[in-house]
C-alpha positions as CSV (number, residue, x, y, z in Angstrom):
1,M,-43.8,-7.2,37.9
2,V,-42.7,-3.8,39.3
3,Q,-41.4,-2.6,35.9
4,Q,-44.5,-3.8,34.1
5,L,-46.8,-2.0,36.6
6,L,-44.9,1.2,36.3
7,R,-45.0,1.0,32.4
8,S,-48.8,0.3,32.5
9,R,-49.7,3.1,34.9
10,R,-48.0,6.4,34.3
11,S,-49.5,7.9,37.5
12,M,-47.6,5.2,39.5
13,V,-44.1,5.6,40.8
14,R,-41.9,3.2,42.8
15,A,-40.6,4.1,46.2
16,I,-36.9,3.6,46.2
17,T,-35.6,1.7,49.2
18,C,-32.2,1.8,50.9
19,T,-29.8,-1.1,51.2
20,T,-26.4,-1.8,52.5
21,R,-25.8,-4.6,49.9
22,P,-23.5,-3.8,47.0
23,P,-25.1,-3.0,43.7
24,R,-25.7,-5.9,41.3
25,S,-24.6,-5.5,37.7
26,G,-26.5,-2.7,36.0
27,E,-28.1,-1.3,39.2
28,K,-27.8,2.5,39.8
29,N,-27.9,4.4,43.0
30,G,-31.1,6.5,43.3
31,V,-32.8,4.5,40.6
32,D,-32.8,0.8,41.8
33,Y,-31.9,1.5,45.5
34,Y,-30.2,4.0,47.6
35,F,-26.9,2.1,48.3
36,L,-25.7,3.2,51.8
37,K,-22.7,2.3,53.9
38,A,-23.7,0.3,57.0
39,A,-22.7,3.2,59.3
40,D,-24.9,5.7,57.3
41,F,-27.8,3.3,57.4
42,L,-27.5,2.9,61.2
43,T,-27.4,6.7,61.6
44,R,-30.7,7.0,59.7
45,V,-32.2,4.2,61.8
46,Q,-31.2,5.9,65.0
47,A,-32.6,9.2,63.7
48,G,-36.0,7.6,63.0
49,N,-35.8,8.3,59.3
50,F,-37.2,4.9,58.2
51,L,-40.8,3.8,57.9
52,E,-39.6,0.3,58.1
53,H,-36.2,-1.5,58.0
54,A,-34.8,-5.0,58.5
55,T,-31.7,-7.0,58.0
56,V,-32.2,-9.8,55.4
57,Y,-29.6,-12.2,54.3
58,G,-26.9,-10.2,56.0
59,N,-27.8,-6.8,54.4
60,S,-30.0,-4.0,55.7
61,Y,-33.0,-2.7,53.8
62,G,-35.3,0.1,54.6
63,L,-37.9,2.6,53.3
64,L,-37.4,6.2,54.2
65,K,-40.5,8.0,55.5
66,S,-39.6,11.0,53.3
67,E,-39.4,8.8,50.2
68,L,-42.9,7.5,50.6
69,L,-44.8,10.5,52.1
70,G,-43.2,12.9,49.6
71,K,-44.5,10.9,46.7
72,L,-47.9,10.4,48.2
73,R,-48.2,14.2,48.9
74,A,-47.3,14.9,45.3
75,G,-50.4,13.0,44.3
76,K,-48.7,9.9,43.1
77,D,-49.7,6.3,43.4
78,V,-46.6,4.7,45.1
79,L,-45.6,1.1,44.5
80,L,-43.6,-0.6,47.3
81,N,-41.8,-3.8,46.8
82,V,-41.2,-5.1,50.3
83,D,-41.0,-8.5,52.0
84,V,-43.5,-9.7,54.6
85,Q,-41.5,-8.1,57.5
86,G,-41.6,-4.7,55.7
87,A,-45.3,-5.0,54.9
88,A,-46.1,-5.9,58.6
89,A,-44.1,-2.8,59.8
90,I,-45.9,-0.6,57.3
91,R,-49.3,-1.9,58.3
92,E,-48.4,-1.3,61.9
93,K,-47.4,2.3,61.1
94,A,-50.6,2.8,59.0
95,R,-52.7,2.2,62.1
96,S,-51.6,5.5,63.6
97,E,-50.8,7.4,60.3
98,P,-54.1,8.3,58.6
99,E,-52.3,9.5,55.4
100,L,-50.6,6.1,55.1
101,K,-53.7,4.1,56.1
102,D,-55.8,5.8,53.4
103,A,-53.3,4.9,50.7
104,L,-52.3,1.4,51.7
105,V,-53.3,-1.6,49.6
106,T,-51.3,-4.8,50.1
107,I,-50.9,-7.7,47.6
108,F,-49.1,-10.9,48.5
109,L,-47.5,-12.1,45.2
110,T,-46.1,-15.6,45.3
111,P,-45.4,-18.5,42.9
112,V,-47.7,-21.5,43.4
113,S,-45.1,-23.7,45.1
114,L,-41.7,-23.7,46.9
115,S,-40.2,-25.7,44.0
116,E,-41.3,-22.9,41.6
117,I,-39.6,-20.3,43.8
118,E,-36.4,-22.4,43.8
119,R,-36.6,-22.8,40.0
120,R,-37.1,-19.0,39.5
121,L,-34.2,-18.2,41.8
122,K,-31.9,-20.6,39.9
123,R,-33.0,-19.2,36.6
124,R,-32.2,-15.6,37.8
125,A,-28.6,-16.8,38.4
126,A,-27.9,-13.9,40.8
127,D,-27.3,-16.0,44.0
128,A,-25.0,-18.8,45.1
129,P,-26.7,-22.2,45.7
130,E,-26.5,-21.8,49.5
131,V,-28.2,-18.4,49.3
132,I,-31.0,-19.9,47.2
133,L,-31.5,-22.6,49.9
134,K,-31.8,-19.9,52.5
135,R,-34.2,-17.9,50.4
136,V,-36.4,-21.0,49.8
137,A,-36.4,-21.7,53.6
138,A,-37.4,-18.1,54.3
139,A,-40.1,-18.3,51.6
140,R,-41.6,-21.3,53.4
141,Q,-42.0,-19.1,56.6
142,E,-43.2,-16.1,54.7
143,I,-45.9,-17.8,52.7
144,V,-48.0,-18.3,55.9
145,Q,-48.2,-14.5,56.1
146,W,-50.5,-14.3,53.1
147,K,-53.6,-13.9,55.3
148,N,-52.3,-10.6,56.6
149,F,-52.5,-9.0,53.1
150,D,-55.5,-7.5,51.3
151,Y,-55.0,-9.7,48.3
152,L,-53.4,-13.0,47.4
153,L,-52.0,-13.2,43.8
154,L,-50.7,-16.7,42.9
155,S,-48.3,-16.1,40.1
156,S,-48.9,-17.9,36.8
157,S,-47.5,-16.0,33.8
158,K,-46.1,-12.5,33.7
159,E,-49.0,-11.3,31.5
160,E,-51.7,-12.8,33.8
161,D,-50.0,-11.6,37.0
162,L,-49.9,-8.0,35.5
163,R,-53.6,-8.2,34.4
164,R,-54.7,-9.3,37.8
165,A,-52.6,-6.7,39.7
166,L,-53.9,-4.0,37.4
167,A,-57.5,-5.2,38.1
168,I,-56.8,-4.9,41.9
169,I,-55.4,-1.4,41.4
170,E,-58.4,-0.3,39.3
171,A,-60.9,-1.7,41.8
172,E,-59.1,0.1,44.7
173,K,-59.0,3.4,42.9
174,M,-62.8,3.1,42.6
175,R,-63.4,2.7,46.3
176,V,-65.6,5.5,47.5
177,Q,-63.0,6.7,50.1
178,R,-60.4,7.0,47.3
179,A,-62.5,8.1,44.3
180,Q,-62.7,11.7,43.1
181,P,-66.2,13.0,43.3
182,P,-68.2,13.5,40.1
183,G,-68.0,17.0,38.6
184,L,-71.6,18.1,38.9
């Protein structure tokens, strides 16, 4: 979905998050993630460099404030791909950060069932069976958070998911507080 959105909207860029997990096959530092050593990650946490951060499945993940705000200030629409913990932390920061509050739109994207989540994880073939079980258990707890988002997008097909996400983005761009005034 992230790649499809970025291809469909040239004005949109992805915020690159940091992680302490090792790169998967084909992933590149600075493109997919910023891959950091645990000590470097902790140093940045202690310095207050992260907008949000969490440890998930034994690895740390976080979004640098400079990564997001730099792209917003450059006039870009910034796409974040974060879990429910990250979204909650960002919503909390947005309450006291007008620049972030004005830009923030949240979409909860989920398959229609836990069995579908499990099927997709198995098809991806990136995780061991015990990791898949942990992810499904976590998904069960995360799904109840959908009410805290601006939109709920129940996944069907890739094409339909993209169409609906683009419709949300277009509607949000037309909100009076975000729209550019007419040139009269």
